[in-house]
N, CA, C and O atoms as a GROMACS GRO file, in nm:
protein
  476
    1MET      N    1   5.153   8.086  -0.463
    1MET     CA    2   5.144   8.200  -0.594
    1MET      C    3   5.249   8.195  -0.722
    1MET      O    4   5.238   8.153  -0.837
    2TYR      N    5   5.340   8.249  -0.658
    2TYR     CA    6   5.438   8.232  -0.890
    2TYR      C    7   5.432   8.167  -0.940
    2TYR      O    8   5.454   8.174  -1.061
    3GLN      N    9   5.366   7.965  -0.819
    3GLN     CA   10   5.403   7.876  -0.907
    3GLN      C   11   5.292   7.853  -0.947
    3GLN      O   12   5.283   7.780  -1.046
    4ARG      N   13   5.183   7.900  -0.894
    4ARG     CA   14   5.051   7.903  -1.001
    4ARG      C   15   5.125   7.962  -1.138
    4ARG      O   16   5.172   7.906  -1.238
    5PHE      N   17   5.116   8.071  -1.105
    5PHE     CA   18   5.161   8.170  -1.241
    5PHE      C   19   5.239   8.111  -1.337
    5PHE      O   20   5.205   8.108  -1.455
    6ILE      N   21   5.394   8.039  -1.273
    6ILE     CA   22   5.446   7.927  -1.399
    6ILE      C   23   5.324   7.777  -1.445
    6ILE      O   24   5.328   7.701  -1.542
    7VAL      N   25   5.266   7.780  -1.375
    7VAL     CA   26   5.144   7.680  -1.378
    7VAL      C   27   5.089   7.663  -1.479
    7VAL      O   28   5.092   7.563  -1.551
    8ALA      N   29   5.013   7.798  -1.498
    8ALA     CA   30   4.945   7.872  -1.602
    8ALA      C   31   5.021   7.897  -1.744
    8ALA      O   32   5.000   7.873  -1.863
    9TRP      N   33   5.094   7.943  -1.686
    9TRP     CA   34   5.178   8.037  -1.836
    9TRP      C   35   5.211   7.836  -1.940
    9TRP      O   36   5.186   7.776  -2.044
   10ALA      N   37   5.244   7.829  -1.875
   10ALA     CA   38   5.323   7.656  -1.949
   10ALA      C   39   5.215   7.590  -1.999
   10ALA      O   40   5.220   7.568  -2.120
   11LEU      N   41   5.103   7.545  -1.929
   11LEU     CA   42   4.938   7.499  -2.002
   11LEU      C   43   4.937   7.596  -2.110
   11LEU      O   44   4.956   7.559  -2.226
   12PHE      N   45   4.915   7.721  -2.078
   12PHE     CA   46   4.877   7.848  -2.172
   12PHE      C   47   4.967   7.796  -2.317
   12PHE      O   48   4.924   7.758  -2.426
   13LEU      N   49   5.092   7.810  -2.273
   13LEU     CA   50   5.173   7.764  -2.402
   13LEU      C   51   5.163   7.660  -2.437
   13LEU      O   52   5.176   7.667  -2.559
   14ALA      N   53   5.143   7.535  -2.400
   14ALA     CA   54   5.098   7.416  -2.424
   14ALA      C   55   5.062   7.363  -2.459
   14ALA      O   56   5.093   7.252  -2.503
   15THR      N   57   4.912   7.463  -2.451
   15THR     CA   58   4.808   7.476  -2.567
   15THR      C   59   4.783   7.569  -2.689
   15THR      O   60   4.752   7.538  -2.803
   16ALA      N   61   4.808   7.717  -2.624
   16ALA     CA   62   4.792   7.778  -2.736
   16ALA      C   63   4.972   7.766  -2.895
   16ALA      O   64   4.970   7.809  -3.010
   17ALA      N   65   5.036   7.725  -2.854
   17ALA     CA   66   5.155   7.767  -2.968
   17ALA      C   67   5.103   7.638  -3.031
   17ALA      O   68   5.023   7.679  -3.115
   18PRO      N   69   5.103   7.472  -3.038
   18PRO     CA   70   5.005   7.412  -3.125
   18PRO      C   71   4.906   7.478  -3.233
   18PRO      O   72   4.888   7.466  -3.354
   19LEU      N   73   4.871   7.523  -3.170
   19LEU     CA   74   4.675   7.534  -3.261
   19LEU      C   75   4.705   7.672  -3.366
   19LEU      O   76   4.661   7.681  -3.481
   20ALA      N   77   4.835   7.827  -3.262
   20ALA     CA   78   4.873   7.928  -3.391
   20ALA      C   79   4.975   7.810  -3.502
   20ALA      O   80   4.930   7.823  -3.616
   21TRP      N   81   5.062   7.732  -3.500
   21TRP     CA   82   5.084   7.683  -3.609
   21TRP      C   83   5.014   7.546  -3.712
   21TRP      O   84   5.055   7.491  -3.815
   22ALA      N   85   4.897   7.526  -3.633
   22ALA     CA   86   4.752   7.442  -3.673
   22ALA      C   87   4.668   7.531  -3.802
   22ALA      O   88   4.578   7.473  -3.864
   23GLN      N   89   4.701   7.661  -3.833
   23GLN     CA   90   4.616   7.724  -3.859
   23GLN      C   91   4.625   7.713  -4.084
   23GLN      O   92   4.706   7.777  -4.152
   24PRO      N   93   4.552   7.646  -4.122
   24PRO     CA   94   4.485   7.676  -4.271
   24PRO      C   95   4.625   7.809  -4.344
   24PRO      O   96   4.708   7.876  -4.283
   25ALA      N   97   4.601   7.802  -4.464
   25ALA     CA   98   4.684   7.921  -4.553
   25ALA      C   99   4.477   8.001  -4.555
   25ALA      O  100   4.362   7.972  -4.524
   26ALA      N  101   4.548   8.092  -4.607
   26ALA     CA  102   4.414   8.213  -4.624
   26ALA      C  103   4.314   8.139  -4.722
   26ALA      O  104   4.197   8.129  -4.685
   27ASN      N  105   4.338   8.107  -4.799
   27ASN     CA  106   4.264   8.021  -4.987
   27ASN      C  107   4.293   7.889  -4.940
   27ASN      O  108   4.354   7.830  -5.028
   28GLY      N  109   4.277   7.825  -4.851
   28GLY     CA  110   4.242   7.689  -4.811
   28GLY      C  111   4.383   7.558  -4.801
   28GLY      O  112   4.422   7.467  -4.728
   29SER      N  113   4.416   7.622  -4.922
   29SER     CA  114   4.532   7.527  -4.968
   29SER      C  115   4.651   7.604  -4.871
   29SER      O  116   4.685   7.722  -4.855
   30ILE      N  117   4.704   7.446  -4.804
   30ILE     CA  118   4.908   7.495  -4.807
   30ILE      C  119   4.947   7.561  -4.905
   30ILE      O  120   4.851   7.598  -4.972
   31ALA      N  121   5.035   7.591  -4.940
   31ALA     CA  122   5.189   7.532  -5.038
   31ALA      C  123   5.351   7.482  -5.027
   31ALA      O  124   5.420   7.515  -4.931
   32ASP      N  125   5.374   7.444  -5.078
   32ASP     CA  126   5.506   7.339  -5.011
   32ASP      C  127   5.618   7.472  -5.018
   32ASP      O  128   5.643   7.542  -5.116
   33PRO      N  129   5.651   7.476  -4.936
   33PRO     CA  130   5.766   7.559  -4.898
   33PRO      C  131   5.914   7.548  -4.995
   33PRO      O  132   6.000   7.634  -5.013
   34GLN      N  133   5.906   7.433  -5.038
   34GLN     CA  134   6.017   7.383  -5.120
   34GLN      C  135   5.959   7.442  -5.308
   34GLN      O  136   6.015   7.464  -5.416
   35ASP      N  137   5.915   7.444  -5.291
   35ASP     CA  138   5.796   7.451  -5.423
   35ASP      C  139   5.900   7.629  -5.472
   35ASP      O  140   5.852   7.719  -5.403
   36ALA      N  141   5.967   7.660  -5.524
   36ALA     CA  142   5.986   7.784  -5.579
   36ALA      C  143   5.897   7.932  -5.638
   36ALA      O  144   5.896   8.054  -5.623
   37GLU      N  145   5.802   7.784  -5.744
   37GLU     CA  146   5.713   7.832  -5.788
   37GLU      C  147   5.601   7.895  -5.761
   37GLU      O  148   5.551   7.986  -5.827
   38ALA      N  149   5.553   7.837  -5.643
   38ALA     CA  150   5.431   7.897  -5.520
   38ALA      C  151   5.417   8.005  -5.471
   38ALA      O  152   5.484   8.076  -5.396
   39PRO      N  153   5.236   8.020  -5.566
   39PRO     CA  154   5.211   8.109  -5.545
   39PRO      C  155   5.278   8.224  -5.367
   39PRO      O  156   5.316   8.145  -5.280
   40VAL      N  157   5.287   8.352  -5.329
   40VAL     CA  158   5.353   8.385  -5.238
   40VAL      C  159   5.214   8.494  -5.212
   40VAL      O  160   5.137   8.497  -5.308
   41PRO      N  161   5.179   8.578  -5.098
   41PRO     CA  162   5.123   8.651  -5.106
   41PRO      C  163   5.201   8.763  -5.088
   41PRO      O  164   5.310   8.744  -5.035
   42PRO      N  165   5.156   8.931  -5.133
   42PRO     CA  166   5.263   9.070  -5.191
   42PRO      C  167   5.279   9.040  -5.063
   42PRO      O  168   5.236   8.967  -4.974
   43VAL      N  169   5.380   9.152  -5.093
   43VAL     CA  170   5.466   9.198  -4.925
   43VAL      C  171   5.388   9.358  -4.951
   43VAL      O  172   5.409   9.441  -5.040
   44ILE      N  173   5.290   9.361  -4.835
   44ILE     CA  174   5.281   9.569  -4.819
   44ILE      C  175   5.353   9.590  -4.713
   44ILE      O  176   5.364   9.501  -4.629
   45TYR      N  177   5.425   9.732  -4.696
   45TYR     CA  178   5.511   9.808  -4.608
   45TYR      C  179   5.434   9.894  -4.627
   45TYR      O  180   5.384   9.918  -4.737
   46ARG      N  181   5.403   9.986  -4.471
   46ARG     CA  182   5.335  10.059  -4.447
   46ARG      C  183   5.438  10.144  -4.349
   46ARG      O  184   5.496  10.098  -4.251
   47SER      N  185   5.448  10.304  -4.409
   47SER     CA  186   5.587  10.297  -4.319
   47SER      C  187   5.486  10.391  -4.162
   47SER      O  188   5.401  10.478  -4.178
   48PRO      N  189   5.518  10.352  -4.070
   48PRO     CA  190   5.477  10.433  -3.960
   48PRO      C  191   5.436  10.559  -3.943
   48PRO      O  192   5.347  10.604  -3.871
   49LEU      N  193   5.550  10.642  -4.058
   49LEU     CA  194   5.520  10.782  -4.064
   49LEU      C  195   5.448  10.860  -4.170
   49LEU      O  196   5.469  10.968  -4.224
   50ALA      N  197   5.311  10.725  -4.187
   50ALA     CA  198   5.242  10.794  -4.308
   50ALA      C  199   5.132  10.895  -4.258
   50ALA      O  200   5.090  10.990  -4.324
   51ASN      N  201   5.090  10.858  -4.126
   51ASN     CA  202   4.998  10.980  -4.104
   51ASN      C  203   5.019  11.103  -3.984
   51ASN      O  204   4.950  11.179  -3.917
   52TYR      N  205   5.187  11.061  -4.006
   52TYR     CA  206   5.266  11.213  -3.925
   52TYR      C  207   5.179  11.330  -3.971
   52TYR      O  208   5.133  11.352  -4.083
   53ARG      N  209   5.168  11.390  -3.874
   53ARG     CA  210   5.144  11.574  -3.936
   53ARG      C  211   5.221  11.605  -3.797
   53ARG      O  212   5.224  11.558  -3.683
   54VAL      N  213   5.317  11.772  -3.913
   54VAL     CA  214   5.338  11.810  -3.858
   54VAL      C  215   5.310  11.945  -3.779
   54VAL      O  216   5.251  12.042  -3.827
   55LEU      N  217   5.360  11.936  -3.661
   55LEU     CA  218   5.323  12.060  -3.565
   55LEU      C  219   5.386  12.210  -3.591
   55LEU      O  220   5.493  12.257  -3.552
   56SER      N  221   5.242  12.293  -3.700
   56SER     CA  222   5.322  12.416  -3.743
   56SER      C  223   5.226  12.514  -3.676
   56SER      O  224   5.161  12.588  -3.751
   57ASP      N  225   5.209  12.523  -3.534
   57ASP     CA  226   5.147  12.630  -3.490
   57ASP      C  227   5.200  12.719  -3.418
   57ASP      O  228   5.155  12.833  -3.418
   58ASP      N  229   5.309  12.681  -3.343
   58ASP     CA  230   5.421  12.761  -3.254
   58ASP      C  231   5.514  12.864  -3.356
   58ASP      O  232   5.568  12.828  -3.461
   59THR      N  233   5.515  12.946  -3.321
   59THR     CA  234   5.542  13.060  -3.409
   59THR      C  235   5.668  13.032  -3.334
   59THR      O  236   5.655  12.991  -3.219
   60VAL      N  237   5.804  13.051  -3.388
   60VAL     CA  238   5.939  13.096  -3.373
   60VAL      C  239   5.919  13.210  -3.332
   60VAL      O  240   5.833  13.283  -3.382
   61THR      N  241   6.012  13.253  -3.212
   61THR     CA  242   6.117  13.368  -3.203
   61THR      C  243   6.229  13.390  -3.136
   61THR      O  244   6.307  13.305  -3.092
   62SER      N  245   6.235  13.507  -3.130
   62SER     CA  246   6.401  13.491  -3.092
   62SER      C  247   6.415  13.484  -2.964
   62SER      O  248   6.340  13.533  -2.880
   63TRP      N  249   6.577  13.382  -2.936
   63TRP     CA  250   6.540  13.393  -2.800
   63TRP      C  251   6.622  13.475  -2.691
   63TRP      O  252   6.698  13.430  -2.605
   64LYS      N  253   6.573  13.659  -2.728
   64LYS     CA  254   6.614  13.748  -2.688
   64LYS      C  255   6.477  13.750  -2.596
   64LYS      O  256   6.461  13.747  -2.474
   65GLU      N  257   6.375  13.756  -2.718
   65GLU     CA  258   6.231  13.822  -2.704
   65GLU      C  259   6.201  13.723  -2.603
   65GLU      O  260   6.153  13.776  -2.502
   66THR      N  261   6.214  13.571  -2.593
   66THR     CA  262   6.155  13.474  -2.510
   66THR      C  263   6.182  13.489  -2.340
   66THR      O  264   6.120  13.487  -2.235
   67ASN      N  265   6.347  13.508  -2.401
   67ASN     CA  266   6.398  13.555  -2.233
   67ASN      C  267   6.320  13.651  -2.156
   67ASN      O  268   6.246  13.632  -2.060
   68ASP      N  269   6.363  13.801  -2.242
   68ASP     CA  270   6.245  13.894  -2.208
   68ASP      C  271   6.107  13.860  -2.126
   68ASP      O  272   6.099  13.871  -2.004
   69ASN      N  273   6.027  13.829  -2.191
   69ASN     CA  274   5.900  13.678  -2.153
   69ASN      C  275   5.905  13.658  -2.048
   69ASN      O  276   5.824  13.713  -1.975
   70VAL      N  277   6.024  13.551  -1.984
   70VAL     CA  278   6.066  13.492  -1.878
   70VAL      C  279   6.050  13.598  -1.784
   70VAL      O  280   5.981  13.601  -1.682
   71GLY      N  281   6.134  13.697  -1.841
   71GLY     CA  282   6.214  13.771  -1.708
   71GLY      C  283   6.064  13.875  -1.676
   71GLY      O  284   6.046  13.946  -1.577
   72ARG      N  285   5.998  13.862  -1.757
   72ARG     CA  286   5.884  13.943  -1.727
   72ARG      C  287   5.742  13.907  -1.670
   72ARG      O  288   5.651  13.980  -1.632
   73ILE      N  289   5.752  13.771  -1.677
   73ILE     CA  290   5.641  13.668  -1.626
   73ILE      C  291   5.732  13.661  -1.464
   73ILE      O  292   5.664  13.613  -1.373
   74GLY      N  293   5.808  13.683  -1.445
   74GLY     CA  294   5.849  13.619  -1.342
   74GLY      C  295   5.959  13.562  -1.290
   74GLY      O  296   5.983  13.570  -1.169
   75GLY      N  297   6.053  13.485  -1.392
   75GLY     CA  298   6.165  13.443  -1.416
   75GLY      C  299   6.136  13.249  -1.372
   75GLY      O  300   6.022  13.207  -1.355
   76TRP      N  301   6.223  13.182  -1.363
   76TRP     CA  302   6.232  13.024  -1.286
   76TRP      C  303   6.088  13.062  -1.168
   76TRP      O  304   5.974  13.018  -1.185
   77ARG      N  305   6.120  13.132  -1.079
   77ARG     CA  306   6.020  13.107  -0.976
   77ARG      C  307   5.893  13.149  -0.970
   77ARG      O  308   5.831  13.150  -0.864
   78ALA      N  309   5.834  13.192  -1.099
   78ALA     CA  310   5.670  13.151  -1.133
   78ALA      C  311   5.709  13.046  -1.182
   78ALA      O  312   5.813  13.075  -1.123
   79TYR      N  313   5.730  12.956  -1.229
   79TYR     CA  314   5.719  12.838  -1.272
   79TYR      C  315   5.723  12.708  -1.241
   79TYR      O  316   5.694  12.601  -1.296
   80ALA      N  317   5.791  12.765  -1.082
   80ALA     CA  318   5.844  12.639  -0.994
   80ALA      C  319   5.697  12.707  -0.912
   80ALA      O  320   5.643  12.619  -0.845
   81LYS      N  321   5.635  12.822  -0.904
   81LYS     CA  322   5.528  12.772  -0.834
   81LYS      C  323   5.433  12.738  -0.875
   81LYS      O  324   5.362  12.660  -0.811
   82GLU      N  325   5.392  12.792  -1.013
   82GLU     CA  326   5.305  12.699  -1.099
   82GLU      C  327   5.362  12.524  -1.062
   82GLU      O  328   5.315  12.458  -0.968
   83ALA      N  329   5.409  12.501  -1.103
   83ALA     CA  330   5.434  12.360  -0.969
   83ALA      C  331   5.368  12.304  -0.924
   83ALA      O  332   5.283  12.218  -0.947
   84GLN      N  333   5.434  12.394  -0.801
   84GLN     CA  334   5.371  12.381  -0.643
   84GLN      C  335   5.217  12.399  -0.665
   84GLN      O  336   5.174  12.383  -0.550
   85GLU      N  337   5.125  12.420  -0.732
   85GLU     CA  338   4.990  12.438  -0.760
   85GLU      C  339   4.925  12.326  -0.768
   85GLU      O  340   4.945  12.241  -0.854
   86PRO      N  341   4.820  12.318  -0.653
   86PRO     CA  342   4.720  12.131  -0.645
   86PRO      C  343   4.673  12.120  -0.772
   86PRO      O  344   4.626  12.228  -0.808
   87GLU      N  345   4.666  12.019  -0.869
   87GLU     CA  346   4.544  12.044  -0.996
   87GLU      C  347   4.441  12.058  -0.952
   87GLU      O  348   4.420  11.989  -0.852
   88PRO      N  349   4.338  12.139  -0.996
   88PRO     CA  350   4.208  12.151  -0.956
   88PRO      C  351   4.152  12.029  -0.951
   88PRO      O  352   4.187  11.943  -1.032
   89ALA      N  353   4.058  12.004  -0.854
   89ALA     CA  354   4.004  11.892  -0.804
   89ALA      C  355   3.842  11.870  -0.951
   89ALA      O  356   3.780  11.950  -1.021
   90ILE      N  357   3.839  11.742  -0.936
   90ILE     CA  358   3.741  11.701  -1.062
   90ILE      C  359   3.649  11.600  -0.999
   90ILE      O  360   3.697  11.495  -0.956
   91ASP      N  361   3.511  11.627  -0.991
   91ASP     CA  362   3.370  11.578  -0.882
   91ASP      C  363   3.344  11.494  -1.011
   91ASP      O  364   3.288  11.521  -1.118
   92PRO      N  365   3.415  11.359  -0.954
   92PRO     CA  366   3.365  11.231  -0.983
   92PRO      C  367   3.228  11.216  -1.013
   92PRO      O  368   3.212  11.096  -1.036
   93THR      N  369   3.102  11.287  -1.028
   93THR     CA  370   2.989  11.240  -1.044
   93THR      C  371   2.949  11.322  -1.135
   93THR      O  372   2.994  11.436  -1.141
   94PRO      N  373   2.835  11.265  -1.242
   94PRO     CA  374   2.796  11.326  -1.381
   94PRO      C  375   2.722  11.483  -1.306
   94PRO      O  376   2.698  11.489  -1.185
   95PRO      N  377   2.692  11.611  -1.413
   95PRO     CA  378   2.636  11.659  -1.335
   95PRO      C  379   2.521  11.644  -1.334
   95PRO      O  380   2.461  11.705  -1.245
   96ASN      N  381   2.467  11.587  -1.396
   96ASN     CA  382   2.315  11.569  -1.372
   96ASN      C  383   2.253  11.434  -1.275
   96ASN      O  384   2.155  11.375  -1.320
   97ALA      N  385   2.318  11.385  -1.135
   97ALA     CA  386   2.361  11.299  -1.040
   97ALA      C  387   2.299  11.430  -0.962
   97ALA      O  388   2.317  11.552  -0.962
   98ASP      N  389   2.196  11.307  -0.878
   98ASP     CA  390   2.144  11.328  -0.749
   98ASP      C  391   2.253  11.334  -0.675
   98ASP      O  392   2.335  11.245  -0.696
   99LYS      N  393   2.294  11.461  -0.546
   99LYS     CA  394   2.335  11.422  -0.489
   99LYS      C  395   2.349  11.407  -0.295
   99LYS      O  396   2.435  11.373  -0.214
  100SER      N  397   2.237  11.446  -0.294
  100SER     CA  398   2.151  11.450  -0.197
  100SER      C  399   2.134  11.294  -0.114
  100SER      O  400   2.121  11.276   0.007
  101VAL      N  401   2.139  11.186  -0.225
  101VAL     CA  402   2.119  11.001  -0.253
  101VAL      C  403   2.258  10.983  -0.227
  101VAL      O  404   2.338  10.994  -0.320
  102PRO      N  405   2.314  10.944  -0.055
  102PRO     CA  406   2.410  10.836  -0.047
  102PRO      C  407   2.420  10.725  -0.179
  102PRO      O  408   2.322  10.661  -0.218
  103ALA      N  409   2.548  10.716  -0.237
  103ALA     CA  410   2.534  10.534  -0.310
  103ALA      C  411   2.521  10.410  -0.212
  103ALA      O  412   2.455  10.314  -0.250
  104ASP      N  413   2.585  10.409  -0.083
  104ASP     CA  414   2.500  10.368  -0.032
  104ASP      C  415   2.531  10.374   0.056
  104ASP      O  416   2.629  10.448   0.058
  105ASP      N  417   2.497  10.322   0.188
  105ASP     CA  418   2.471  10.341   0.340
  105ASP      C  419   2.632  10.367   0.369
  105ASP      O  420   2.717  10.291   0.324
  106ALA      N  421   2.660  10.466   0.437
  106ALA     CA  422   2.789  10.537   0.467
  106ALA      C  423   2.816  10.446   0.559
  106ALA      O  424   2.710  10.415   0.613
  107LYS      N  425   2.952  10.358   0.628
  107LYS     CA  426   2.992  10.301   0.745
  107LYS      C  427   3.167  10.389   0.755
  107LYS      O  428   3.227  10.459   0.674
  108PRO      N  429   3.200  10.340   0.898
  108PRO     CA  430   3.327  10.384   0.963
  108PRO      C  431   3.409  10.243   0.857
  108PRO      O  432   3.368  10.126   0.859
  109MET      N  433   3.500  10.281   0.792
  109MET     CA  434   3.623  10.199   0.827
  109MET      C  435   3.681  10.139   0.909
  109MET      O  436   3.750  10.177   1.005
  110GLN      N  437   3.650  10.027   0.866
  110GLN     CA  438   3.712   9.870   1.007
  110GLN      C  439   3.839   9.869   0.974
  110GLN      O  440   3.854   9.765   0.910
  111GLY      N  441   3.939   9.925   0.982
  111GLY     CA  442   4.075   9.799   0.907
  111GLY      C  443   4.172   9.853   1.010
  111GLY      O  444   4.158   9.874   1.131
  112ARG      N  445   4.255   9.868   0.943
  112ARG     CA  446   4.406   9.844   1.048
  112ARG      C  447   4.370   9.925   1.146
  112ARG      O  448   4.328   9.845   1.230
  113MET      N  449   4.351  10.096   1.218
  113MET     CA  450   4.328  10.131   1.303
  113MET      C  451   4.208  10.067   1.380
  113MET      O  452   4.240  10.082   1.498
  114ARG      N  453   4.119  10.020   1.377
  114ARG     CA  454   4.039   9.915   1.451
  114ARG      C  455   3.922  10.033   1.537
  114ARG      O  456   3.909  10.026   1.660
  115GLY      N  457   3.870  10.102   1.480
  115GLY     CA  458   3.764  10.169   1.518
  115GLY      C  459   3.872  10.349   1.529
  115GLY      O  460   3.796  10.446   1.524
  116HIS      N  461   4.073  10.402   1.545
  116HIS     CA  462   4.012  10.444   1.635
  116HIS      C  463   4.010  10.560   1.576
  116HIS      O  464   4.024  10.560   1.453
  117LYS      N  465   3.994  10.668   1.637
  117LYS     CA  466   3.972  10.843   1.604
  117LYS      C  467   4.070  10.856   1.512
  117LYS      O  468   4.184  10.833   1.551
  118MET      N  469   4.045  10.900   1.351
  118MET     CA  470   4.170  10.993   1.340
  118MET      C  471   4.079  11.126   1.269
  118MET      O  472   4.009  11.136   1.168
  119ASN      N  473   4.126  11.237   1.400
  119ASN     CA  474   4.157  11.390   1.387
  119ASN      C  475   4.238  11.440   1.285
  119ASN      O  476   4.261  11.561   1.277
   0.00000   0.00000   0.00000
């Protein structure tokens, strides 16, 4: 399995790499890399933070008020209990699907257990 992956990867590199270097310039002409006067496309810098939005919905309260609120809720035990609660089940069928008709003939799974009943 591993050898097939290596062979496939080597074949991909052998065919794709030369094709990447064989691409012509955008305007159809290839500029001489040693010509200092050759036209060069402008360098455009776009900051990754250009679309950053500051999250300003939270109101900052004093630490005493926050501690008092946690105490009213029940402290760390309330948060621990909340973390132990299971997530609500999500029904994978669309709401308008007919649930009375099964998608396929339901058959017991025959796998490792070889038909053993699991109660």
